[in-house]
SERO-4910 file (N, C-alpha, C, O; in steps of 0.05 Angstrom, whole numbers):
BEGIN
 pado doro    nc1    nc2    nc3   cac1   cac2   cac3    cc1    cc2    cc3    oc1    oc2    oc3
  Met    A     12    -17      2      1     -1     -3     17     24     -8     41     19     -7
  Lys    A     12     43    -13     24     71    -15     13     87      8    -10     92     16
  Asp    A     43     95     19     29    108     41     14    135     42     18    151     23
  Thr    A     -1    141     58    -33    145     49    -39    157     77    -31    143     96
  Phe    A    -49    177     82    -66    195    111    -94    187    101   -100    196     79
  Phe    A   -114    173    114   -133    172    114   -144    195    136   -133    202    156
  Tyr    A   -167    204    126   -174    223    142   -205    234    135   -218    222    118
  Leu    A   -215    254    148   -242    264    144   -233    301    139   -221    317    154
  Ser    A   -246    306    111   -241    342    121   -247    356    127   -236    378    123
  Thr    A   -277    354    146   -294    361    160   -294    353    185   -311    357    203
  Cys    A   -270    339    187   -265    335    225   -240    347    233   -219    337    225
  Asp    A   -242    373    253   -223    388    259   -199    377    271   -176    386    268
  Thr    A   -210    351    289   -178    339    299   -165    324    278   -141    319    282
  Cys    A   -174    316    260   -159    300    234   -138    322    224   -115    316    219
  Lys    A   -148    352    219   -140    374    207   -116    377    232    -95    363    233
  Arg    A   -121    391    247   -100    384    269    -79    368    271    -58    377    279
  Ile    A    -81    344    264    -63    320    271    -47    323    242    -22    319    244
  Met    A    -58    328    219    -48    325    198    -22    357    198      3    359    193
  Thr    A    -41    377    205    -15    403    210     10    398    233     30    413    234
  Glu    A      7    374    253     19    372    275     39    344    266     57    334    280
  Leu    A     31    335    243     51    314    231     71    330    212     94    322    208
  Asp    A     61    350    203     76    352    183     83    330    163    105    319    163
  Leu    A     70    326    150     62    298    139     81    310    106     77    330     91
  Pro    A     98    290    104    116    290     81    105    302     48     81    300     48
  Arg    A    108    306     40     93    306      4     91    287     -6     74    288    -24
  Glu    A    106    255     -1     96    240    -13     76    220     -8     67    201    -21
  Ile    A     69    233     21     44    205     33     23    226     22     19    250     25
  Arg    A      9    203      3    -22    207      1    -39    215     20    -37    208     43
  Leu    A    -62    235     10    -74    250     27   -110    232     15   -120    235     -7
  Gln    A   -118    221     31   -151    212     26   -174    218     43   -178    208     65
  Asp    A   -187    233     33   -207    247     50   -229    227     42   -238    225     19
  Ile    A   -238    209     65   -252    186     59   -283    190     53   -298    174     41
  Lys    A   -289    209     62   -320    219     41   -318    225     26   -337    215     13
  Thr    A   -300    243      7   -306    242    -13   -285    216    -36   -290    216    -60
  Glu    A   -271    202    -28   -262    177    -38   -263    159    -13   -243    162      2
  Pro    A   -278    143     -6   -290    120      4   -265     98     10   -245    104     -4
  Leu    A   -264     85     18   -242     68     24   -258     46      8   -281     40      7
  Thr    A   -226     32     -9   -243      9    -35   -241    -16     -8   -233    -11     15
  Arg    A   -252    -40    -18   -249    -68     -9   -216    -74     -8   -208    -90     10
  Glu    A   -196    -63    -28   -176    -74    -25   -166    -57     -6   -149    -66     10
  Gln    A   -172    -35     -2   -152     -6     18   -159    -21     39   -139    -30     51
  Leu    A   -188    -31     51   -195    -38     76   -177    -69     84   -164    -74    104
  Lys    A   -181    -88     59   -168   -109     66   -134   -106     77   -124   -120     94
  Glu    A   -121    -83     61    -93    -83     66    -89    -72     90    -71    -81    104
  Leu    A   -109    -48     99   -105    -41    127   -113    -61    155   -104    -60    178
  Lys    A   -131    -76    144   -136   -101    172   -104   -114    167    -90   -112    187
  Asp    A    -93   -127    145    -71   -140    144    -47   -124    165    -34   -137    181
  Leu    A    -43    -93    162    -30    -84    175    -35    -73    209    -18    -66    226
  Ala    A    -57    -74    209    -72    -63    235    -72    -94    256    -67    -95    280
  Gly    A    -80   -117    237    -87   -149    253   -122   -160    261   -132   -179    273
  Ser    A   -131   -135    249   -169   -137    255   -178   -115    247   -166    -94    252
  Phe    A   -203   -115    231   -227    -94    223   -235    -80    251   -239    -56    255
  Glu    A   -235   -103    271   -241    -86    296   -218    -65    305   -225    -45    318
  Ala    A   -189    -68    299   -180    -52    310   -181    -23    293   -173     -2    304
  Leu    A   -191    -20    263   -199      8    251   -227     17    255   -237     36    243
  Phe    A   -237      4    271   -278     12    273   -275     24    297   -266     15    318
  Ser    A   -288     52    289   -295     64    314   -313     64    328   -334     70    317
  Lys    A   -315     59    359   -344     46    373   -359     75    375   -382     78    382
  Arg    A   -339     99    366   -352    127    376   -375    136    359   -395    150    362
  Ala    A   -364    123    339   -383    137    318   -416    150    320   -431    133    329
  Arg    A   -423    163    316   -460    169    320   -472    146    307   -489    138    323
  Leu    A   -471    129    281   -481    108    273   -483     81    289   -503     66    289
  Phe    A   -458     79    302   -448     59    324   -480     61    345   -498     44    346
  Lys    A   -477     89    360   -498     89    384   -529     90    365   -545     71    367
  Glu    A   -533    108    351   -557     97    345   -568     78    332   -591     81    324
  Arg    A   -551     52    326   -561     23    311   -563     12    334   -578     -7    334
  Asn    A   -551     17    361   -553      2    385   -533    -20    375   -540    -44    377
  Leu    A   -502    -14    361   -494    -41    364   -480    -39    378   -459    -45    367
  Arg    A   -476    -32    405   -464    -32    422   -474    -65    437   -459    -83    443
  Asp    A   -501    -65    438   -523    -88    435   -512   -113    419   -517   -135    428
  Lys    A   -499   -113    398   -505   -135    383   -470   -148    389   -450   -134    396
  Asn    A   -471   -169    386   -441   -190    388   -430   -194    356   -434   -213    342
  Leu    A   -411   -160    348   -407   -163    331   -383   -175    321   -365   -167    335
  Asp    A   -374   -193    301   -352   -206    289   -335   -188    268   -341   -166    260
  Glu    A   -313   -204    261   -290   -189    248   -306   -182    215   -297   -164    202
  Ser    A   -334   -200    203   -337   -191    183   -363   -172    183   -374   -162    163
  Asp    A   -374   -168    217   -395   -147    216   -382   -124    213   -395   -105    204
  Phe    A   -349   -120    222   -342    -95    229   -334    -93    196   -346    -75    183
  Arg    A   -318   -106    184   -314    -94    147   -332    -92    145   -331    -71    132
  Asp    A   -360    -98    147   -384    -93    125   -384    -67    137   -379    -47    124
  Leu    A   -391    -65    164   -393    -40    169   -376    -11    159   -387     11    155
  Leu    A   -343    -17    157   -327     -1    147   -337     -1    124   -346     22    122
  Leu    A   -343    -15    101   -346    -10     75   -361      3     66   -357     16     45
  Glu    A   -392      2     86   -413     19     81   -414     43     88   -426     58     72
  His    A   -403     55    114   -397     87    124   -372    100    129   -365     99    152
  Tyr    A   -361    110    117   -340    129    129   -340    139    153   -320    152    161
  Thr    A   -362    136    169   -357    147    198   -355    124    215   -356    125    239
  Phe    A   -352    100    200   -337     77    220   -313     68    223   -305     47    233
  Leu    A   -297     93    207   -265     85    213   -250    102    239   -251    126    245
  Lys    A   -243     89    246   -233    104    270   -206    119    250   -189    111    234
  Arg    A   -212    142    260   -187    164    254   -173    182    261   -183    194    280
  Pro    A   -151    192    255   -149    188    228   -129    159    226   -129    143    244
  Val    A   -115    155    202    -99    135    192    -77    132    180    -76    126    156
  Leu    A    -59    135    193    -32    146    173    -14    114    170     -6     99    188
  Val    A    -13    111    136      4     93    140     29     97    127     25    113    109
  Val    A     50     91    128     70     97    124     99     72    128    105     59    148
  Ser    A    107     72    111    136     52    108    126     19    112    143      2    118
  Gly    A     98     12    108     92    -10    122     87    -11    147     84    -34    155
  Lys    A     85      6    167     67     18    189     42     30    194     39     47    177
  Ile    A     22     29    210      6     31    212      1     49    240     10     41    261
  Phe    A    -17     76    237    -22     88    261    -49     99    262    -55    119    249
  Ile    A    -69     83    280    -97     91    274   -104    109    301    -97    105    325
  Gly    A   -117    127    291   -141    140    316   -121    161    323    -97    162    315
  Asn    A   -136    181    341   -125    206    345   -111    206    372    -99    226    380
  Ala    A   -114    183    388    -95    187    411    -79    196    418    -61    192    401
  Arg    A    -71    208    436    -35    222    447    -23    202    441    -20    204    417
  Asn    A    -12    179    450      9    172    440      9    152    418     26    134    416
  Thr    A    -18    158    396    -17    149    373      8    171    355     29    168    343
  Val    A    -10    191    365     -4    212    346     26    213    349     40    210    329
  Ala    A     40    220    379     62    216    387     89    206    369    109    217    361
  Ala    A     75    172    370     87    154    356     93    158    322    112    152    309
  Ala    A     70    170    315     65    171    286     91    201    278    106    201    259
  Arg    A     89    220    295    106    243    293    136    233    299    153    243    285
  Glu    A    143    214    319    166    208    319    172    190    301    196    188    299
  Tyr    A    160    173    286    164    150    267    177    171    243    201    168    237
  Leu    A    159    193    229    156    214    206    184    221    212    199    214    194
  Gln    A    197    236    236    214    253    242    250    230    237    273    238    234
  Arg    A    243    212    238    266    182    238    289    190    210    307    174    204
***
């Protein structure tokens, strides 16, 4: 997979992190709202992350609206939901040199910054 930053252009947190990371020009920016994840991209992200669940945001509005917390979701459910709607992706996701950084936790962003500065 090409080095890519998956984000939502309407998300202030994603924009802040993008600025904070000072991404190199060769990293492709993909706004998941205007350019949704393909099935192949999602499979590659899953291979890097270890599971579809690791890529899944349980804080998404649709997760709450559909009462998905009460359901016993498996990997195929997470995959299908991630392909169905962009809000289910835990954002942002940075893939660089075969390494993946998922989400906006302070330690994840710090690890991505450190990795990019090496």
